C-alpha positions in Angstrom: 0.4 -0.3 -0.2 3.0 2.6 0.6 4.6 1.7 -2.7 1.6 2.5 -4.4 1.0 5.7 -2.9 4.8 6.2 -3.1 4.4 5.6 -6.6 1.0 7.8 -7.1 2.7 10.9 -5.4 5.5 10.3 -7.9 3.3 10.2 -10.8 1.7 13.6 -9.6 4.6 15.6 -9.0 5.9 14.6 -12.2 2.2 15.3 -13.8 2.4 19.0 -12.0 5.7 19.5 -13.4 5.4 18.5 -17.1 1.8 21.2 -16.7 3.8 23.7 -15.1 6.5 23.7 -17.9 3.5 23.3 -20.9 1.7 26.5 -19.1 4.8 28.5 -18.8 5.3 27.4 -23.0 2.1 28.8 -23.4 2.5 32.1 -21.8 2.7 35.5 -22.9 5.0 37.5 -20.4 2.8 41.4 -19.8 4.7 44.1 -20.1 3.7 44.8 -16.5 4.9 41.4 -15.2 8.2 42.1 -12.5 10.1 39.2 -11.6 9.0 37.4 -8.7 5.0 37.5 -9.4 3.1 34.8 -8.6 -0.6 33.5 -8.6 -2.5 30.1 -7.8 -4.9 29.1 -10.7 -7.6 26.7 -9.9 -8.2 24.2 -13.2 -10.8 21.9 -13.9 -9.9 19.3 -16.4 -11.5 16.6 -18.6 -10.3 12.9 -18.5 -8.6 14.3 -21.6 -6.9 17.1 -20.9 -8.5 19.5 -21.8 -9.5 22.4 -19.8 -12.8 23.1 -18.6 -12.2 26.0 -16.4 -9.0 28.4 -15.1 -9.9 30.8 -12.7 -7.3 32.3 -10.2 -7.9 31.8 -6.6 -4.9 33.8 -5.3 -4.0 36.4 -7.0 -0.5 38.2 -6.8 -1.5 41.6 -7.1 -1.2 42.1 -10.6 -4.8 41.7 -12.6 -2.9 41.9 -15.8 -0.5 38.9 -14.8 -3.6 36.7 -13.2 -5.1 37.2 -16.3 -1.9 36.4 -18.6 -1.5 33.0 -15.8 -5.5 32.1 -17.0 -5.1 33.0 -20.3 -1.9 30.7 -20.7 -3.7 27.5 -19.2 -6.5 27.5 -21.6 -4.1 27.5 -24.3 -1.4 25.0 -23.2 -4.8 23.0 -23.1 -5.1 20.2 -23.4 -2.6 19.8 -20.2 -0.7 16.6 -19.7 -2.6 13.6 -17.3 -1.8 10.6 -15.5 -2.7 7.3 -17.3 -4.1 5.7 -13.9 -7.2 7.1 -14.0 -8.0 7.0 -10.1 -5.1 9.2 -10.2 -6.4 11.6 -12.5 -9.7 11.5 -10.4 -8.2 11.8 -7.3 -5.4 14.2 -7.7 -6.4 16.2 -11.7 -10.2 16.5 -12.3 -10.1 20.0 -9.8 -6.8 21.0 -9.2 -4.5 24.2 -8.4 -0.9 25.1 -8.9 0.9 28.0 -8.6 2.1 29.6 -11.3 5.4 31.2 -11.0 7.7 31.9 -14.3 11.4 32.3 -13.7 
């Protein structure tokens, strides 16, 4: 059981990293974006990885940056999802991630 949980945790971390990379690749930096900004986005996914919704739930304090991050999530659709349906349902159907491009 512990091994299964550890494998699931590794898979979750791996997929979140892939999602972060894909979103960052789809992001267009606004002129106002300063170094170190970050926001938290709640994402709702279909099993295919298609983004149903993306909403900023923790603002950076810069509305233009927040909107650009939301748009990047939508543009990056479909997002990578785990092969394991149980892991998807538990951790990726609705999840939050912190967007902080470097």
